[in-house]
Structure formats: C-alpha cells, structure tokens
C-alpha positions in Angstrom: -14.7 -18.6 19.8 -17.7 -19.6 17.2 -17.2 -21.5 13.9 -17.4 -18.2 11.7 -14.5 -16.2 13.8 -12.3 -19.0 14.0 -12.1 -19.8 10.6 -12.0 -15.7 9.5 -9.3 -15.8 12.3 -7.2 -18.4 10.7 -7.3 -17.2 7.5 -6.1 -14.5 8.7 -2.8 -15.8 10.3 -1.9 -17.9 7.7 -2.3 -14.8 5.2 0.4 -13.0 7.5 2.4 -15.9 7.5 2.3 -16.5 3.9 2.3 -12.6 3.0 5.6 -12.4 5.5 7.0 -15.5 3.7 6.4 -14.2 -0.4 7.8 -10.8 0.9 11.2 -11.5 2.2 12.1 -13.7 -1.1 11.7 -10.6 -3.0 15.3 -8.4 -3.7 15.6 -5.0 -2.3 15.4 -4.1 -6.1 12.4 -4.9 -6.6 10.9 -3.3 -4.0 9.3 -0.2 -5.0 8.1 -1.5 -7.7 6.0 -4.0 -5.8 4.6 -1.1 -3.9 4.2 0.6 -7.1 1.9 -2.6 -8.1 0.3 -2.8 -4.6 -1.8 0.7 -5.4 -4.9 -1.5 -7.0 -5.3 -4.0 -3.8 -5.2 -1.1 -1.2 -7.8 0.3 -3.4 -9.6 -3.0 -3.2 -9.2 -2.6 0.8 -10.7 0.8 0.9 -13.6 -0.1 -1.3 -14.2 -2.9 1.7 -14.0 -0.6 4.0 -16.8 1.3 2.3 -18.9 -1.8 2.1 -18.6 -2.6 5.7 -19.1 0.6 6.5 -23.2 0.3 5.5 -23.4 -2.7 7.6 -21.5 -1.4 10.7 -23.3 -0.8 14.1 -22.5 0.2 17.7 -18.6 1.6 18.1 -16.4 -0.8 18.0 -18.1 -1.4 14.6 -18.0 2.7 14.0 -13.8 2.4 15.1 -13.3 -0.2 12.9 -14.1 1.0 10.0 -12.7 4.1 10.6 -9.2 2.4 10.9 -9.6 -0.1 8.0 -10.7 3.1 5.9 -7.2 5.4 6.9 -5.3 2.6 6.9 -6.1 1.6 3.3 -6.2 5.8 2.1 -2.3 5.8 3.4 -1.2 3.2 1.1 -2.7 3.8 -1.6 -1.8 7.8 -1.6 1.3 6.2 -0.1 1.8 3.6 -3.0 1.3 6.8 -5.5 4.2 8.5 -3.7 6.9 5.9 -4.1 5.9 5.1 -7.5 6.3 9.0 -8.2 9.6 9.0 -6.3 10.7 5.7 -8.7 9.8 7.4 -11.8 11.4 10.4 -11.1 14.8 8.8 -11.4 14.3 7.9 -14.8 13.8 11.0 -16.1 16.9 12.5 -18.3 18.7 16.1 -17.4 18.8 18.2 -20.0 22.5 17.7 -21.1 22.2 22.4 -21.5 21.2 22.8 -18.3 23.6 20.7 -16.8 27.1 22.2 -18.5 25.2 25.9 -17.4 25.3 25.1 -14.4 29.3 24.0 -14.5 30.5 27.0 -16.1 28.4 29.7 -13.1 30.4 27.4 -10.8 
C-alpha cells in the first residue's frame, strides 16, 4: 500500500471514529437540528464528487463518483425534508379552525 493511500485510509478511519464519538454525545432533542445543519456539509460532498468526476478514468472511478453523488444528494434532500418537518412542528394552528372542527363533531 502506498504512503498516500495509507494516509488517506488513516484519516478516513480517524474521521469515522471522531464523528461517531461526537454524534453519540449529542442529546436526542438536538439530533433534528443537527441534521438540518448538516445540509451545507453534504452540499460540499456533492461538489467534491463533481470535481472528482472531472478526473475519473475507468469504470471503478465512474462507479465511485456515481455512488458519492447519489449518497450526497440523498443526504441533502433528506436534510431538507427533516428540516421542513421540524419547522412544521412549530407552526401554530388557527384557533378558529380548531373550534369549528370540535363543533362539527
């Protein structure tokens, strides 16, 4: 294994371990806002996948670019869906509509 690949694998493994440790310490009530804030990070992943796509050669490179782009895009869309659901929880319902529904039943 070359030195560059060894360094890249070491950085990746350390990032996974540190990320797991940080996320496991976050209280459950903060997971949704944390996911919402991660949208920008996943946007950077998609941009990185596009930059790598310009340099990809061969079937393995194309497959890796496709997988990185697909996962990054899913994370961006999922983050915005979670954010939308979270923000809908804080919208107030009009009191008049609630009274009409109670009167109708």
